[in-house]
C-alpha positions as CSV (number, residue, x, y, z in Angstrom):
1,M,-39.2,29.0,-23.2
2,T,-42.6,27.9,-22.9
3,V,-43.5,24.6,-24.3
4,L,-46.9,23.9,-25.5
5,P,-48.7,21.0,-24.5
6,I,-48.8,18.5,-27.3
7,S,-52.8,18.9,-27.7
8,A,-52.0,22.9,-27.8
9,R,-49.3,22.3,-31.0
10,I,-51.5,19.5,-32.8
11,S,-54.3,22.0,-32.6
12,I,-52.3,24.5,-33.8
13,V,-50.8,22.8,-36.6
14,V,-54.0,21.1,-38.0
15,A,-55.6,24.6,-38.0
16,M,-59.0,25.7,-37.3
17,D,-61.4,23.4,-38.9
18,L,-61.5,20.1,-37.6
19,A,-64.7,21.3,-35.7
20,D,-66.7,22.1,-39.0
21,L,-65.4,19.1,-40.7
22,Y,-66.8,17.2,-37.5
23,R,-70.0,18.9,-37.7
24,D,-70.5,18.2,-41.6
25,L,-69.8,14.6,-41.1
26,H,-72.0,14.5,-38.0
27,Q,-75.1,16.2,-40.4
28,H,-74.9,13.9,-42.9
29,P,-74.6,10.2,-41.9
30,E,-74.2,7.0,-44.0
31,L,-74.8,3.2,-42.7
32,G,-72.6,0.6,-43.7
33,F,-71.5,0.1,-47.6
34,A,-73.3,3.1,-48.3
35,E,-70.6,5.6,-46.9
36,T,-69.8,7.2,-49.9
37,R,-70.2,10.8,-49.6
38,T,-68.0,10.0,-45.8
39,A,-65.6,8.5,-47.7
40,G,-65.3,11.0,-50.5
41,V,-64.7,13.6,-47.6
42,A,-62.3,11.5,-46.1
43,A,-60.0,11.5,-49.5
44,R,-60.2,14.5,-50.4
45,E,-58.4,15.5,-46.5
46,L,-56.1,12.4,-46.7
47,R,-55.1,13.9,-50.0
48,A,-54.9,17.7,-49.1
49,A,-52.2,16.4,-46.1
50,G,-50.1,14.8,-48.6
51,F,-51.4,11.0,-48.3
52,E,-51.3,8.8,-52.0
53,V,-55.0,7.8,-51.6
54,T,-57.1,4.7,-52.7
55,E,-61.3,4.5,-53.0
56,G,-63.3,1.8,-52.7
57,V,-61.1,-1.0,-50.9
58,G,-63.7,-3.4,-49.5
59,G,-66.8,-1.5,-51.1
60,T,-66.4,2.3,-49.5
61,G,-63.2,2.1,-47.8
62,V,-60.6,4.7,-47.7
63,V,-56.6,3.8,-47.7
64,G,-54.1,6.9,-47.4
65,V,-50.5,6.2,-47.3
66,L,-47.8,8.2,-46.1
67,R,-44.3,7.3,-47.1
68,N,-41.2,8.8,-45.0
69,G,-38.4,7.0,-45.3
70,D,-37.2,4.0,-43.7
71,G,-39.3,2.8,-40.8
72,P,-41.8,0.8,-39.2
73,T,-45.7,0.7,-40.8
74,A,-48.3,2.0,-38.5
75,L,-52.0,1.6,-39.4
76,L,-54.4,4.3,-38.1
77,R,-58.1,3.1,-38.0
78,A,-60.9,4.8,-37.9
79,D,-64.6,3.7,-38.7
80,M,-67.1,6.0,-40.8
81,D,-70.5,4.7,-40.6
82,A,-73.5,5.5,-38.9
83,L,-76.7,3.8,-37.5
84,P,-80.3,3.5,-37.8
85,V,-81.2,6.2,-35.6
86,K,-83.4,9.0,-35.2
87,E,-81.1,11.8,-33.3
88,K,-82.6,13.5,-30.5
89,T,-80.3,16.0,-29.4
90,G,-81.2,19.5,-30.4
91,L,-78.2,20.5,-31.3
92,P,-78.2,22.8,-34.3
93,Y,-75.9,20.3,-36.4
94,A,-78.2,17.0,-35.7
95,S,-78.9,14.7,-38.2
96,T,-82.0,14.9,-40.3
97,V,-81.1,12.4,-42.7
98,V,-83.9,9.3,-43.4
99,V,-83.2,6.9,-45.9
100,D,-85.9,4.3,-46.9
101,D,-88.2,5.7,-43.9
102,T,-85.3,5.2,-41.7
103,P,-83.8,8.1,-39.8
104,V,-79.9,7.9,-39.6
105,A,-77.3,9.2,-37.3
106,H,-74.1,9.0,-36.3
107,A,-75.1,7.7,-32.4
108,C,-71.8,6.1,-32.1
109,G,-69.0,8.7,-32.8
110,H,-67.5,7.3,-35.8
111,D,-67.8,10.9,-37.1
112,V,-65.0,11.8,-33.7
113,H,-63.2,9.0,-35.4
114,V,-62.7,9.9,-38.8
115,T,-62.4,13.5,-37.8
116,C,-59.4,12.6,-35.3
117,L,-57.9,10.7,-38.0
118,I,-57.7,13.1,-40.2
119,G,-56.6,15.3,-37.6
120,A,-53.5,13.0,-36.7
121,A,-52.9,12.3,-40.4
122,R,-52.4,16.1,-40.6
123,A,-50.4,16.4,-37.5
124,L,-48.1,13.5,-39.4
125,S,-47.7,15.1,-42.7
126,A,-46.6,17.9,-41.1
127,D,-44.5,16.9,-38.7
128,R,-42.1,14.9,-40.7
129,T,-39.0,15.6,-38.9
130,A,-40.1,13.9,-36.0
131,W,-40.7,10.5,-36.9
132,S,-39.2,7.7,-40.0
133,G,-41.6,5.1,-41.6
134,T,-44.9,4.9,-43.2
135,V,-48.3,5.5,-42.0
136,L,-51.7,3.9,-43.2
137,A,-54.5,5.7,-42.8
138,V,-57.5,3.3,-43.1
139,C,-61.0,4.6,-43.3
140,Q,-63.1,1.5,-42.8
141,P,-66.9,1.0,-43.6
142,A,-69.8,-1.0,-42.0
143,E,-68.2,-1.6,-38.9
144,E,-71.8,-1.5,-37.2
145,I,-73.1,-4.7,-39.2
146,G,-69.7,-6.5,-38.6
147,G,-68.4,-6.7,-42.1
148,G,-66.0,-3.7,-43.1
149,A,-62.9,-4.5,-41.8
150,T,-63.3,-7.8,-43.2
151,A,-64.3,-6.7,-46.6
152,M,-61.2,-4.6,-46.5
153,V,-58.6,-7.3,-45.9
154,A,-60.8,-9.5,-48.6
155,D,-60.2,-7.0,-51.3
156,G,-56.2,-6.9,-50.4
157,L,-55.7,-4.4,-47.8
158,F,-52.6,-5.7,-47.1
159,E,-51.5,-7.5,-50.5
160,R,-52.0,-3.8,-52.1
161,F,-50.7,-1.6,-49.3
162,G,-48.4,-3.3,-46.9
163,R,-48.2,-5.0,-43.7
164,P,-48.4,-2.8,-40.4
165,D,-46.4,-3.7,-37.3
166,V,-49.2,-2.3,-35.4
167,V,-52.8,-1.2,-35.5
168,L,-54.0,1.3,-33.8
169,G,-57.5,3.3,-33.1
170,Q,-59.9,4.6,-30.5
171,H,-63.5,4.7,-29.7
172,V,-65.5,8.1,-28.4
173,A,-66.9,7.0,-25.1
174,P,-68.8,8.7,-22.3
175,I,-66.3,9.0,-20.2
176,P,-64.5,12.5,-19.2
177,A,-62.9,13.9,-22.0
178,G,-59.3,14.0,-21.3
179,V,-59.5,10.6,-20.1
180,L,-58.4,7.5,-22.1
181,G,-59.3,4.0,-21.2
182,L,-56.4,1.2,-22.6
183,R,-57.0,-2.2,-21.7
184,A,-54.2,-5.1,-22.0
185,G,-55.4,-8.4,-23.3
186,P,-58.9,-8.7,-24.3
187,A,-60.3,-5.2,-24.4
188,F,-63.7,-5.5,-26.3
189,A,-66.0,-8.4,-26.5
190,A,-66.7,-10.5,-29.4
191,A,-70.0,-10.4,-31.1
192,D,-72.4,-12.4,-32.5
193,S,-75.5,-11.5,-34.0
194,L,-78.2,-14.3,-35.3
195,R,-81.7,-14.2,-36.8
196,I,-84.2,-17.2,-35.8
197,T,-87.4,-17.1,-37.2
198,L,-90.0,-19.8,-35.4
199,H,-92.5,-21.6,-37.7
200,G,-95.6,-22.1,-36.0
201,R,-99.0,-22.5,-37.6
202,G,-101.2,-19.5,-38.6
203,G,-104.9,-19.3,-37.5
204,H,-108.0,-17.3,-35.9
205,G,-106.9,-15.2,-32.5
206,S,-110.4,-17.0,-30.9
207,R,-108.9,-20.7,-31.5
208,P,-105.5,-20.7,-30.7
209,E,-106.6,-24.2,-30.5
210,A,-106.3,-24.9,-33.9
211,A,-102.9,-23.4,-34.2
212,V,-99.7,-23.3,-32.9
213,D,-98.3,-20.0,-31.9
214,P,-95.2,-18.6,-32.4
215,V,-95.7,-15.5,-30.5
216,V,-96.3,-17.7,-27.7
217,M,-93.0,-20.0,-28.9
218,A,-90.8,-16.4,-29.1
219,A,-91.9,-15.5,-25.5
220,Q,-90.4,-19.0,-24.3
221,V,-87.6,-18.2,-25.9
222,V,-86.5,-14.9,-25.0
223,T,-87.0,-16.2,-21.5
224,R,-85.2,-18.8,-21.5
225,L,-82.1,-17.2,-23.4
226,Q,-81.7,-15.6,-20.1
227,T,-80.8,-18.2,-18.4
228,I,-77.5,-19.5,-20.7
229,A,-75.9,-16.3,-18.5
230,S,-77.3,-17.0,-15.2
231,R,-77.3,-21.0,-14.9
232,E,-75.1,-21.8,-17.9
233,I,-71.9,-19.8,-17.4
234,A,-69.5,-19.6,-14.5
235,A,-69.9,-16.4,-12.7
236,T,-66.5,-15.6,-13.1
237,D,-66.8,-15.7,-16.8
238,T,-68.8,-12.9,-18.9
239,V,-71.7,-13.2,-21.8
240,V,-74.4,-10.6,-22.8
241,V,-77.3,-12.3,-24.4
242,T,-79.5,-10.0,-25.9
243,V,-82.9,-9.9,-27.7
244,G,-82.9,-6.5,-29.6
245,A,-86.0,-7.0,-31.9
246,I,-89.4,-9.1,-32.1
247,H,-91.0,-9.5,-35.3
248,A,-94.8,-11.3,-35.7
249,G,-97.8,-10.4,-36.7
250,T,-100.2,-7.8,-38.2
251,V,-103.2,-7.7,-35.7
252,A,-105.0,-8.5,-32.5
253,N,-107.0,-11.0,-33.7
254,I,-104.9,-13.4,-36.0
255,I,-101.9,-15.6,-35.2
256,P,-99.3,-15.3,-37.4
257,D,-97.6,-17.9,-39.1
258,D,-93.7,-17.1,-38.2
259,A,-92.1,-15.2,-35.4
260,E,-88.4,-13.7,-36.0
261,L,-86.1,-12.8,-33.3
262,L,-82.7,-10.8,-33.7
263,L,-79.9,-11.9,-31.0
264,S,-77.0,-9.9,-29.9
265,I,-74.4,-12.0,-27.8
266,R,-70.9,-10.5,-26.7
267,T,-68.2,-12.6,-25.0
268,Y,-64.9,-12.4,-24.3
269,D,-63.1,-16.1,-24.0
270,P,-63.9,-18.4,-27.6
271,K,-64.7,-21.0,-25.5
272,V,-67.5,-19.3,-23.5
273,R,-68.7,-18.0,-26.8
274,E,-69.0,-21.8,-28.3
275,R,-70.8,-22.5,-25.3
276,T,-73.4,-20.2,-26.2
277,L,-73.5,-20.4,-29.6
278,A,-74.4,-24.1,-29.0
279,A,-76.8,-23.1,-25.7
280,V,-79.4,-21.0,-28.2
281,D,-79.3,-23.4,-30.9
282,R,-80.4,-26.2,-28.4
283,I,-82.7,-24.0,-26.5
284,V,-84.6,-22.4,-29.7
285,H,-84.9,-25.8,-30.9
286,A,-86.2,-27.3,-28.0
287,E,-89.0,-24.8,-27.3
288,A,-90.0,-25.4,-30.8
289,T,-89.9,-29.0,-30.3
290,A,-92.2,-28.5,-27.1
291,A,-94.9,-25.9,-28.9
292,G,-95.4,-28.8,-31.4
293,A,-93.6,-26.6,-34.6
294,P,-94.5,-28.0,-37.8
295,K,-90.9,-27.3,-39.1
296,P,-87.3,-26.7,-37.4
297,P,-86.7,-23.2,-36.5
298,E,-83.9,-21.3,-38.7
299,I,-80.8,-20.0,-37.0
300,T,-78.6,-17.7,-39.4
301,A,-75.6,-15.9,-38.0
302,E,-76.1,-12.5,-39.6
303,T,-72.5,-11.1,-38.5
304,G,-69.4,-12.3,-35.8
305,F,-66.1,-11.7,-35.0
306,P,-63.7,-12.2,-32.8
307,A,-63.0,-9.9,-29.2
308,A,-60.5,-7.1,-29.5
309,V,-57.5,-8.3,-28.2
310,N,-54.7,-5.5,-27.0
311,D,-51.6,-6.9,-27.0
312,P,-49.9,-6.4,-23.4
313,E,-46.1,-5.3,-24.9
314,A,-47.4,-3.3,-27.4
315,A,-50.4,-1.5,-25.3
316,E,-47.7,-0.5,-22.3
317,R,-45.4,1.1,-25.4
318,T,-48.8,2.5,-26.4
319,R,-49.6,3.7,-23.5
320,Q,-46.7,5.8,-22.1
321,A,-46.6,8.0,-25.7
322,L,-50.6,8.6,-24.5
323,A,-49.8,9.6,-20.8
324,A,-47.2,12.5,-22.1
325,A,-50.4,13.2,-25.0
326,V,-53.7,12.9,-23.1
327,P,-53.9,14.2,-18.8
328,I,-55.3,10.6,-17.7
329,V,-54.8,7.1,-19.0
330,V,-56.8,4.7,-17.2
331,D,-57.6,0.8,-17.3
332,P,-61.5,0.8,-18.1
333,G,-61.9,-2.5,-17.5
334,P,-63.0,-5.3,-20.7
335,V,-65.6,-3.4,-22.3
336,T,-68.6,-5.4,-23.7
337,G,-69.7,-3.2,-26.6
338,S,-67.4,-5.1,-29.8
339,E,-65.3,-3.9,-32.4
340,D,-63.8,-5.6,-35.8
341,V,-61.0,-3.6,-35.7
342,G,-59.5,-6.9,-34.4
343,V,-59.8,-8.3,-37.3
344,L,-57.1,-5.7,-39.5
345,A,-54.9,-6.9,-36.4
346,T,-55.5,-10.9,-36.7
347,E,-55.3,-10.9,-40.7
348,S,-51.9,-8.8,-40.8
349,G,-50.1,-10.4,-37.9
350,A,-49.8,-6.8,-36.1
351,P,-50.4,-6.4,-32.4
352,L,-53.6,-4.3,-31.9
353,V,-53.5,-1.5,-29.3
354,Y,-57.0,0.5,-29.2
355,W,-58.2,2.6,-26.6
356,L,-61.4,4.5,-25.4
357,L,-61.7,8.5,-25.9
358,G,-63.3,10.4,-23.1
359,G,-65.7,12.3,-24.9
360,A,-68.1,12.9,-22.4
361,D,-68.5,17.3,-21.1
362,P,-66.1,17.6,-18.0
363,A,-68.1,19.6,-16.5
364,E,-70.6,16.8,-15.8
365,F,-68.0,15.3,-13.7
366,D,-67.6,18.5,-11.3
367,G,-67.3,17.6,-7.7
368,A,-66.6,13.5,-8.5
369,T,-64.4,12.4,-5.5
370,S,-64.2,8.3,-6.2
371,I,-64.4,6.2,-8.7
372,D,-67.7,4.9,-8.2
373,D,-69.1,8.1,-8.1
374,I,-67.2,9.2,-11.8
375,R,-68.9,5.3,-12.8
376,A,-72.1,6.4,-11.2
377,R,-72.2,9.7,-13.6
378,V,-70.7,7.9,-16.3
379,A,-73.6,5.5,-16.5
380,A,-76.4,8.7,-16.2
381,L,-75.4,9.9,-19.5
382,P,-76.7,8.6,-23.1
383,A,-74.4,6.2,-24.3
384,N,-73.3,5.0,-27.5
385,H,-76.3,4.0,-29.8
386,S,-78.7,6.5,-27.5
387,P,-80.1,8.7,-29.8
388,L,-79.3,11.2,-27.1
389,F,-75.7,10.6,-27.7
390,A,-73.5,13.5,-28.3
391,P,-69.6,14.0,-27.3
392,V,-68.4,17.3,-26.7
393,I,-66.4,18.9,-29.7
394,D,-63.9,20.9,-27.8
395,P,-61.4,19.3,-26.0
396,T,-62.9,15.8,-27.9
397,L,-61.7,16.5,-31.1
398,D,-58.2,17.9,-30.0
399,L,-57.3,15.0,-27.6
400,G,-58.4,12.2,-30.0
401,T,-56.3,13.6,-32.7
402,A,-53.2,13.8,-30.0
403,A,-53.5,10.7,-28.9
404,L,-53.8,8.8,-32.0
405,T,-50.9,11.2,-33.1
406,A,-49.3,10.4,-30.2
407,A,-49.6,6.6,-30.4
408,A,-48.3,6.5,-34.2
409,K,-44.8,8.3,-33.7
410,A,-44.3,5.9,-30.5
411,W,-44.0,3.2,-33.1
412,L,-42.3,5.7,-35.8
413,P,-39.1,6.4,-34.5
414,L,-36.5,8.4,-36.2
415,A,-33.5,6.4,-37.7
416,T,-30.7,6.7,-35.6
């Protein structure tokens, strides 16, 4: 008797409309805490799969519960929000959504995450003789702004629906479809977003001596911030400090009163995170003092959440199941991207297992003969948050569904 691989069996079980579901979600992206349509689609699909569904958890979050006898509880998580990015993929299902003059697109792949969660929900519901326990399907809002997981927890996620024995999830990435990346220990970096306002004294562009120029102040701050990684943090540690936006002034011949910087900071070690934030505070205040600013700068934390740390024992248990479902499982090394999924694990007390899902066309890697060659090709592809980021539908959706389903079953064994 011929036994189909897990991904092929799942493809049959979940029917043939996952691709259409994905295209629909991709064409209708929504920003954090505004994912009303996406949440409605997720709720509809989970109900159709036999889940008890609650909407509006933590704002726009959706929780589906599927009970199948006694046993542990596995939480499967997918984030739903998109980004303020104008899509440039040229795909026939590309987003044309604009909200308040801001283009919106699924440039990070959260539409893939939701689609694969729905696929796994269907597969688990259709194959209840193969597992026992409870599945919590969590469609989370606002990952990109770092508030969605915290909002769902604050809205009683675990008090209302129970505490899981494991938190599982995945993030699509520009590695070959057919490859999963799972790392034990610190896997995704902590993220801190800061808003810095530098106060100067405006004036005429022809008379800078009569003003305090916050643009020059901002330029000095940007340059000096780069010395945190190069001169204050040991080479054996990791920190990324990125100034993603500078806002100041209106025209060339007016020195403005203020300048605003938006910072993104990534770290793995809590002590490095603390030291980096202290260095930012010190540098910003010192540059303002050096410039003779009329009042101190303001530093506001916009978002902040810790590193996503995969429990080593739980990761190994899950790795074995993933390896049976998807052709290749590798250790990708620490990812400097960040994820608030760790909040769900920390707040519930459950171990976290979170992995990368390959979404790049395998044809892009034809002829690659070494790890270095593969890395070089990955680096050349559009990455998450790029307006050109576009995971391939086939086989990404099937393999993502297979991975999430297999991981869940590894934690929901039949009672003996």
